[in-house]
C-alpha positions in Angstrom: -115.1 -16.6 -352.8 -117.7 -14.8 -350.6 -118.4 -18.1 -348.9 -114.7 -18.7 -348.3 -114.3 -15.2 -346.9 -117.1 -16.0 -344.4 -115.2 -19.1 -343.4 -112.0 -17.0 -343.2 -113.6 -14.6 -340.7 -115.1 -17.4 -338.7 -111.7 -19.0 -338.5 -110.2 -15.8 -337.3 -112.8 -14.9 -334.7 -113.9 -18.4 -333.5 -110.9 -20.7 -333.8 -111.9 -23.1 -331.0 -115.4 -23.6 -332.5 -114.1 -24.1 -336.0 -111.5 -26.7 -334.9 -114.1 -28.5 -332.9 -116.3 -28.7 -336.0 -113.4 -30.0 -338.0 -112.9 -32.8 -335.4 -116.5 -33.7 -335.1 -117.0 -33.8 -338.9 -113.9 -36.1 -339.3 -115.3 -38.5 -336.7 -118.9 -38.4 -337.8 -120.3 -41.8 -339.0 -120.5 -41.9 -342.8 -124.3 -42.6 -342.6 -124.8 -39.3 -340.8 -123.0 -37.1 -343.3 -124.9 -34.4 -345.0 -126.8 -34.9 -348.3 -125.4 -33.9 -351.8 -126.8 -30.4 -351.5 -124.4 -29.7 -348.6 -121.4 -31.0 -350.5 -119.6 -27.6 -350.3 -119.9 -27.5 -346.6 -118.7 -31.1 -346.4 -115.7 -30.3 -348.4 -114.9 -27.3 -346.2 -115.2 -29.3 -342.9 -113.3 -32.2 -344.4 -110.3 -30.2 -345.8 -110.7 -26.6 -344.5 -110.0 -23.5 -346.5 -107.1 -24.5 -348.8 -103.7 -22.7 -348.5 -103.9 -20.9 -351.8 -107.3 -19.3 -350.9 -106.0 -18.3 -347.5 -103.0 -16.6 -349.1 -105.3 -14.7 -351.5 -107.6 -13.6 -348.7 -104.7 -12.6 -346.4 -102.6 -10.8 -348.9 -104.8 -7.6 -349.0 -104.3 -7.2 -345.2 -100.5 -7.4 -345.7 -100.8 -4.7 -348.4 -103.0 -2.6 -346.2 -100.5 -2.8 -343.4 -97.7 -1.8 -345.8 -99.6 1.3 -346.9 -100.3 2.6 -343.5 -96.8 2.0 -342.3 -95.3 3.8 -345.3 -97.9 6.6 -344.8 -96.8 6.8 -341.2 -93.2 7.3 -342.3 -94.2 10.2 -344.6 -96.4 11.7 -341.9 -93.5 11.7 -339.4 -91.3 13.3 -342.1 -93.8 16.0 -342.6 -94.2 16.7 -338.9 -90.4 16.9 -338.5 -90.1 19.4 -341.4 -92.9 21.6 -340.2 -93.0 21.5 -336.4 -89.8 20.3 -334.8 -87.4 23.0 -336.1 -83.7 22.5 -335.5 -83.5 21.0 -332.0 -82.0 17.8 -330.8 -85.3 15.9 -331.2 -85.4 17.0 -334.8 -81.9 15.9 -335.4 -82.7 12.5 -333.9 -85.7 12.1 -336.3 -83.7 13.3 -339.3 -81.1 10.6 -338.6 -83.9 8.0 -338.3 -85.3 9.2 -341.6 -82.0 8.5 -343.3 -82.9 4.8 -343.3 -86.4 5.5 -344.6 -85.8 4.2 -348.2 -84.3 1.0 -346.8 -87.3 0.5 -344.4 -89.8 1.0 -347.3 -87.8 -1.5 -349.4 -88.1 -4.1 -346.6 -91.8 -3.4 -346.2 -92.4 -3.9 -350.0 -90.2 -7.0 -350.0 -92.3 -8.4 -347.2 -95.5 -7.8 -349.3 -94.0 -9.4 -352.4 -92.5 -12.4 -350.6 -95.5 -13.0 -348.3 -96.7 -16.2 -350.1 -93.3 -17.8 -350.0 -92.6 -16.9 -346.4 -96.1 -18.1 -345.4 -95.6 -21.4 -347.2 -92.2 -22.0 -345.5 -93.6 -21.2 -342.1 -96.6 -23.5 -342.7 -94.4 -26.4 -343.8 -92.1 -26.0 -340.8 -95.0 -26.0 -338.4 -96.6 -29.0 -340.2 -93.3 -30.9 -339.8 -93.1 -30.0 -336.1 -96.6 -31.0 -335.3 -96.4 -34.2 -337.4 -93.3 -35.2 -335.5 -95.0 -34.7 -332.1 -98.2 -36.4 -333.4 -96.3 -39.6 -334.1 -94.1 -39.3 -331.1 -97.1 -38.9 -328.8 -98.9 -41.9 -330.5 -101.9 -39.8 -331.6 -104.5 -41.2 -334.0 -103.3 -41.2 -337.6 -106.9 -40.5 -338.6 -106.4 -37.0 -337.3 -103.4 -36.2 -339.5 -105.6 -34.0 -341.9 -106.2 -31.8 -338.8 -102.5 -30.8 -338.8 -102.9 -28.9 -342.1 -106.2 -27.4 -340.9 -104.6 -26.3 -337.7 -101.6 -24.6 -339.3 -103.4 -23.1 -342.3 -106.1 -21.6 -340.1 -103.5 -19.4 -338.4 -103.3 -17.4 -341.6 -106.7 -16.0 -340.9 -105.0 -13.9 -338.1 -103.9 -11.5 -340.8 -107.3 -9.9 -340.6 -106.2 -8.1 -337.4 -103.7 -6.1 -339.5 -106.7 -3.8 -340.2 -106.2 -2.4 -336.7 -103.4 0.3 -336.9 -100.5 0.2 -334.5 -101.7 -2.8 -332.5 -102.5 -5.0 -335.5 -99.2 -6.9 -335.8 -99.2 -7.7 -332.0 -102.8 -8.9 -332.2 -102.0 -10.9 -335.3 -99.2 -12.8 -333.5 -101.3 -13.3 -330.3 -104.2 -14.6 -332.5 -101.8 -17.0 -334.3 -100.7 -18.5 -330.9 -104.3 -18.8 -329.8 -105.4 -20.4 -333.1 -102.5 -22.9 -333.0 -103.3 -23.8 -329.4 -107.0 -24.1 -330.3 -106.2 -26.4 -333.2 -103.9 -28.6 -331.1 -106.5 -28.9 -328.3 -109.8 -29.2 -330.2 -108.9 -30.5 -333.7 -106.0 -32.8 -332.7 -107.2 -33.5 -329.1 -103.8 -32.8 -327.4 -103.8 -32.2 -323.7 -103.0 -28.7 -322.4 -99.5 -29.8 -321.5 -98.9 -31.4 -324.9 -100.2 -28.4 -326.8 -98.1 -26.0 -324.7 -94.9 -28.1 -325.4 -95.6 -28.2 -329.1 -96.0 -24.4 -329.1 -92.9 -23.8 -327.2 -90.8 -26.4 -329.0 -89.2 -23.9 -331.5 -88.1 -21.8 -328.6 -86.8 -24.8 -326.7 -84.9 -26.0 -329.7 -83.5 -22.5 -330.3 -82.4 -22.3 -326.6 -80.7 -25.7 -327.0 -78.7 -24.6 -330.0 -77.7 -21.3 -328.2 -76.6 -23.3 -325.2 -74.6 -25.7 -327.4 -73.0 -22.8 -329.3 -72.1 -21.1 -326.1 -70.7 -24.3 -324.6 -68.5 -25.0 -327.7 -67.3 -21.4 -327.9 -66.4 -21.4 -324.1 -64.7 -24.8 -324.6 -62.7 -23.5 -327.6 -61.6 -20.3 -325.8 -60.6 -22.2 -322.6 -58.5 -24.6 -324.7 -56.9 -21.8 -326.6 -56.3 -19.8 -323.4 -54.8 -22.7 -321.4 -52.9 -23.8 -324.5 -51.1 -20.5 -324.6 -50.0 -21.1 -321.0 -48.8 -24.5 -321.9 -46.6 -23.0 -324.7 -45.2 -20.3 -322.3 
């Protein structure tokens, strides 16, 4: 597990280097592979850190984030009770605290459901990248790199150790890691990698546009239909 944690940190801090190693190992001639004594390293560079291990290593960071967020809620409650008195600002914070139990419930639910949510997101991204991989005519020999690319984004949870800015840094790191995997592990061009990263937003915008179009069409038909009746 100590060795896996080392790979975990390396994946979080040096994603481009790690993905380059994945690619180079996958395309290295068989005769040049390492000896039996380096079998563990070979397994790592061939498959990457598996999903279950990444979940086990990421979960403590999710729990840590939940603790300091809940602690922040209680700290704000203590500050309101002891320093703000009865002014308008205090009233605002008291109203915000009325949803405290619900917010804590959501945080704990996020901790408990983390493996399921992570698995769903991993599978969605694997499906998206696999589609583009075939659509762009990429080498089928690089298909194992798709799982490596997506799984490695889970190492970004290490940034949750940084209070306040941790969640933002985590999402930025995930984008950088996904881009690095597409560029260096799967050998996509800059434009191709950018399109793949933006594809969920493009698809969402398309559905919003279609929904807006159909709603507008329905309202216009209903509106003009009323005039026809009159």
